[in-house]
C-alpha positions, 0 to 999 in steps of 0.5 A: 626529259628527266625528272629532278628525281633522277637527275639527283639520282644520276648526279648522285651515281656520277659522284661514287663511281662505276660497276666493275663488273664492266670495266675490269682490268684485262688481266683477268687473274688480276683483282677487279679492284685494283691491278697488281704491282704499282699499280695497286690502288688504282684503277685497272687499264682495259685494252680493247681493240674497238678500232680493230687494233689493241688500245687502252680503252681510255684512248679510243674515242668510241663509247665501248662497254667492256666485261672481261673474264672476271666482269663476266664472272662476277656476273655468272654470265652464261651468254651475250643475253646475260649482259643486257641488264648490266651495259646502259643502251644495250637490250636483247631479247633471248627467250630463244637462243636461235632467234635472239633480238638485238637493240642498241639505242633504241635499234633493234634486230627484231626480223627473224627472216634471213631475207633480212639482216642485222642491225647489231653486228655479232663477231667472234674473234673478228669473225662476222656472225650474220644469223641470229641462229649462231649469234647468241653462243655460250660463253666459251674460254672467253677474254673480254666481251666488247660492246660498241655503241653506235654505228661501226660500219667503217671498221666493223662493216654492213649491219653494224648501223646501231652498233656491234658486239665484238667477243674475243675468245682466249689464244693458246700460249706456251705455258702448261695449266688449266682450269675446271669449275663446276656449277650447282643451283636450283632448278637442278642447274648444273654448268660444267666447264673445263680448260687445258692449255698443252704446249706441244713444242717449243712453237706449237700450242694446243688449247681446248674448252668444253661445257655443259649447261644443264637445268630443269625448267622454271616453269610448271605446266600446270595441267601436264606436270611438266617443267618448262623452260628446261635446258642442255647445251654441250659446246666445245672450243678448240684451237692449235697455234703456231708461232714459228718466231716473233713477228709470224702466228697461226691459230686454228679454231674449231667451235661446236655448239649442241643445244637441245631446250624447250621452246620458249613457253608461252603463258595465256592471259585470255579469257580462254587461258587457264588463268588470265593472270601471267603469274598464275597457273598455265599450259602449253599443248604444242606439239614437240616444243623444242629448240635445237641447235647444231654449229660447227665453225671453222676459222684460220687468223694468220699474223705477220709483222714486218717493221711497222707493218702488219698483215692479218688473214681471217677465214673462217667456214660456218654451218648450223641447223636450227628448229624452234617450235613454240606454242603461239596460242598459251592454252590447252584449248584443240580448238584454239590450236596454233603453233609455228617453227623456224628451221633453218640451214645456213653455211657462210664464209668469211674472208678478210685481208687487212694491213696495218700500219704504225710509225711516227705520227701515223696509225692506219690500216686497210684491207678487203672482205668477201662474205658468202652466205647460202640459207634454207628458212621454212616457217612452218605453221600448224593448226589441228583440224580442231581448230581448223574446224572452228576457223571454218565454222565461224567464218565459212559457217562450214565445220567440216570436220564436226560434220565428218566425225558425226559420220564415223570419220576419225578426223580430230585431233590431226595436225595441218602444217603449212609451209612457207620456205625461202633460199637466199643466196648472199654475197658482200664485198668490201673495202675499207681504210682508216688512218689516225694522224697525230697533228700534235703530241696532243692532237689526232685526226682520224678519217675512215672510209668503207666501200660494200656492194651486196647482192641477194638472191632471194626465193619463195616457195609456199605449198598447200597442207600438209595432213598425213593423217588426213591423207591416210582417213579414206571415205566412199565418194557415196559418204561425201556426196551425201554430205554434200548433197550433190555427186560431186566424187565417184560413189565407190572410189575411197576418197581421203579426207585431205583431197575431200577438204581441198575440193570444198574448203579449197587447195591452198591452205589457210593461213599462206594462201599465196593465189597463183604463186601456190607451190610456183618459186619466186625469185627477187634479185637486188644489189645495194652499194654504200660508203660510210665514212667516219671522221675523229677529232680527238684532243688530250687535254692532260695526259688523262684527259682526253677529248674527241667528237666524231662524226660516223655513217652506219649502212644496213643492206635492204632486203626481203620478208620471208613471208610476204612474196615479192616483198622488198624494202631499201637499204637503212643508213645513219649518221650519228654525231658524237662528242665526249671525254675520258679520264683517270683523276686522283693518280688513277683512283678515278675514272670517269668518261662521258659521251653525248650522241644524236643520231638520224636513221632513214630507211629503219627497218621494223617488223610490225604484227598487222592484218594480212596482206592476202587480197582475200582478207581486204574483202568484208567479209573474206570469202568462205575458207579465208583464214586472215592471220596477222603477219609480221610485216617489215615497216620502215621508218625515219627515227632521231634520237639523242642520249648521253652515256657516262662511266665511272670508277671509284678505288676506294682502297685495295681490296674495295672499289665501287662503281655506276654506269648510266645512259639516258635516251630519247629516241622518237620515230621522225616518220612511221606509220603503223598499224595504219596509224602514223606514230610520227614524233612518237616514242620507239619504245625505248626505256629512256635510262638505265643505271648500273651501281657496283661493288667489289671487295677483294681482300688477302688473309695470308692463307688465301683471298676473300671475294664480293661482287654486288651488281644493282640494275634499274631500268626506267619503263618501256615508253610506247607509243599509238600503234602499241596502243591501239593492239592493246585495245583490240585485245582489251575485251579479253585480257584483263590489263590490271594483271599485267603491270610487270610488262612494260614497267621499271626493273630492278635487278640484282645480282651477286657473288661471294666467295673464298680462294684458297691453297698454293697460288689461289688453285681453289676456290668455292663461291655462292652466286645469285642472279636476279637475287631479289627474284624480280619477277617480269614479263618479258614480252606480249604477243598477239599472233593468234589474238585476231582469229582464236583471242589468245594473246600470250606474254612471255615471262622473264627468268626468276631468281638463279642461286647456287654454289661453285666450286673451282680449281686451277693448275 
């Protein structure tokens, strides 16, 4: 439970109000502190589409955190990953832009295999982005971002059992205009953003936006001197809008993203790393550690109004390819070398048709949707012959490459790669309806339902190892016979080292050894169906105080572990019960919203790094040549959580507002076995509290406008369980945990921006910004994938302080 001091702190934040960086005006040109015109000195109205139609946030019976253009600019947010620190209940691990993980209210999407689906749905202009490789986009011409907490299965569909993140872009309009910004900061960070809007005719409008990001690395390899965590990105959006009359609208959009960056840097902390300190010197010897993405998407949205009826069609085709190769040992020791690479290709088609009705006491929406996806994924693991030699020497007493090197064969430094290849074909159909009926002017009842039918075809294919250099290095059979002491090969035949390896160690790989299934495609099919309803009661106690209570169900399809042949797990489902109020007081100078919730999750899927499931690894000791590298396994369990969300805002004057948001959660496993340990009743890992304080200042000087934003975020320490403690104990002999105090600790982050707008219509601007102003150094993750075989766990570091200047121009 919350301590007395924390309760006092929370009470204080509620008393003074909520971060303007979170709840800003829908009109991005208006002051975040106040509205223009007659609304000056009042909290801004926030318009969202959380219920698939435009509504004031105060009328939506859902816990929503919304960021508009001004809010994103105040935080200098470049992607969704920059919003979690300033959103209670949201955690995003974006150390990899092609394999991010999302957590809402303690429920995570942490499996990157194409055999499973996310628990947090990402939607861009209402279009579902099913794969993590395409979900963490760089912001291009964004109107707002809405973070919906709790299951959104009825209105948004499958795979939103934890919540949904809805990104809304700006649309072409009938006025000529545009803008450009240029940022330069430390680590030679450069960001250029340009937008133009052109009315081609009275009914045809065009809008285009382009963004270029460049950053040198903020970490330096102590051995090579190379920068790490370098980033390059080019992204663009073009939209053509045709509005032949006031009731009909068509928008055709094209999106492109080209990302090329370093793979996430692995900072070794073992006895074999350069330093046991995560903030000391480090090196990565990973080969070609690149993370790349090419994404192209086309969508067409058509809307037609006919009196109280609105017909909407959304069609989308998306294609992307990603590569992500990263170090897994955090050392420069070739005898402990291990890297992994995720290679993914994906094509998807999404179609939604819906009918809206709004007349008198009834507001309703009904529709159908179809999602088709075809994907290919390769999970590649690479050893060097040096590291394979160490394993074979230690496990089997047969250091094959040391022996071959002693007779003059150049065998060290060669790559030995093994692949697990997957193919997936997914089809999902849904029908949904949701209606709100106004029983009295103050009482509204809502009921909704969605039926979903999923069909999945999944194929695994694992082959042997690929060692090109070993294939081309040959020796007479007589040499190998002399080493073995038996005539295994024709004396005068030229035999490759790779064939000698297969004949002596085995034809299968060291990492993926599937026995009889080696090299054999294996396909498994599954069908799932679900009915997800929601029920809401809303009561307006006054014109400015709105009460609500809801019960909603969420669903996530079952699936397959991409690196475990013939694996299968059942669908997730959750019931969430929530109640709260939304209020605006003192002539709209104060906004205070609060909600409390409780949910129970069933069959919650979460990955766990555990000992290999290879049958040979169950034998003690394993047979010669068997390497038992841990595997990411999908484990299911039940969890439950209850919590509180608070959101407040206080306009002190026309120039100044202060604000605060806060979220408390107690999330525990109801039933769960991990690492062979029963952790039922123990925490799921979610920090119990996050609070954000913010302030915004905007003053018109007559010749210009001075503006300033500051936001402070505090998150409590991560709550761990016995499975985590077991893993910690296993690596304790070769890790100095006294150096890892900032791994799961409480976090304090400050972002700030100050600037001046000037010129006609304030079209010019200059500003200075800082992210993580105090340069707090935290650790993001601890990884132990190579700990069992090489004793080389590593950590990944959070980003340091970024600061710089920004020049802006609009016309």
